[in-house]
C-alpha positions in Angstrom: 0.5 -13.0 15.1 -0.1 -10.1 14.4 2.4 -7.5 11.8 2.6 -4.5 11.3 4.2 -3.1 7.7 5.2 0.3 6.6 5.0 0.1 2.8 6.6 2.2 0.4 3.7 2.6 -2.4 4.3 4.9 -5.6 2.0 6.6 -8.2 -0.8 7.5 -5.3 -1.9 11.4 -6.4 -4.7 12.4 -4.1 -6.4 11.9 -1.0 -9.0 9.5 -3.8 -5.8 7.1 -3.8 -5.9 7.1 -0.2 -8.9 6.4 0.5 -9.8 3.9 -2.5 -6.2 1.8 -1.2 -7.4 2.2 1.9 -10.5 0.4 2.2 -9.3 -2.3 -0.3 -7.1 -3.6 2.5 -9.6 -2.9 5.4 -12.1 -5.2 3.2 -9.3 -8.4 3.5 -10.2 -10.9 6.4 -7.1 -10.5 8.0 -6.4 -6.9 7.9 -7.1 -5.1 11.2 -5.9 -1.4 10.1 -4.8 0.8 7.7 -3.9 3.8 6.6 -2.5 5.3 2.9 -0.7 8.4 2.6 -0.1 10.1 -0.7 2.0 12.8 0.7 4.2 10.0 2.5 4.1 7.2 -0.6 4.0 4.7 2.0 0.6 2.6 3.2 0.7 1.4 7.1 -1.2 -2.5 7.7 -1.5 -4.0 10.7 -2.2 -7.6 9.6 -2.9 -11.2 11.4 -0.4 -13.4 10.0 -2.8 -16.2 10.2 -5.4 -15.5 7.9 -3.5 -12.6 5.0 0.2 -12.4 4.0 2.3 -9.4 2.6 2.2 -10.8 -0.4 -2.0 -10.7 -0.5 -2.1 -7.1 0.8 1.1 -6.1 -2.4 -1.4 -7.9 -4.3 -4.0 -5.7 -3.6 -1.9 -2.6 -3.4 -0.9 -3.2 -7.0 -4.3 -4.5 -8.1 -6.0 -0.4 -7.1 -3.5 0.7 -9.8 -0.1 1.0 -7.7 3.3 0.1 -7.3 4.7 -1.4 -3.7 8.4 -0.4 -3.4 10.5 -3.7 -2.4 14.4 -3.5 -1.2 
């Protein structure tokens, strides 16, 4: 099943940060699309829940050096 999420991500300061997060997420099997915005502190991800999980996506963002805000 395809799911879309918008995550609040802090620590992105420039276009390079956006590109880093976007490329790492798009490399995950199951991610259909990913777009990061440092201006909005947001990452939008569309993914196949049968191939990857929200936790795996959050881990990739964290491993890239950024914080995923949870509420």
